C-alpha positions, 0 to 999 in steps of 0.5 A: 449572397445576402447575409442576415443579421442575427440578434442575440439577446443578453438573456440568451448569452447568459443562459449559454454561459450558465449552461457551459459553466454548469457542465464544466463544474459537473465534469470537474466534480466527476473527475475529482470523484473518480480520482478519489475512488481510484486513489482509495483503491490504490491505497488499499492495494498498496496496504495489502502488498505491504502487509504481504511483504512483512508476512513473507519476511517473517515466514522467511526467517521462520524457515531459516529456523526450521532448516537448522532444526534437524541439525540441532542436538536433542535438548537432553544432550546439549552442552551449556555452550550449545544451549547458549548458541541455540538461544543466541540463534533463536533470539537473533531470528526473533529480533529479525522477525520483529524488525521485518516492517523496517527491513521491508520499508513498510514501517509506519511513519 
C-alpha cells in the first residue's frame, strides 16, 4: 500500500481554525442568550408565586376575622371591655396582614 503525501497550506489551516473559532463563538453566544431568557422567565414566575403567597397570607387573616364576625356582639350592645377586645383583635389582624411579606419570606431586600 502506497501512501500519498498531502500538503496542507498555511491559509487552509488558518481558514479551518477561523471556521472552528467562529462556530464556537456563535454556539457560546446562543447558549448564553437562551440561558438569559430562561433566567428571566424563571424570575417572573418566582415573582408571581411570591405575590400569590402574600395575597394568600392576607386572605387567610381576613378569613379569621370573617369566621369570628358572627360571634361578636352587635355594635350597639357591646360593653367598653368588649369594644376594647374587638379593637385589639382587629388591630392584631391588621398588624399580621401588614407583615405577610416578612412571614412568607417575600420581603424585598
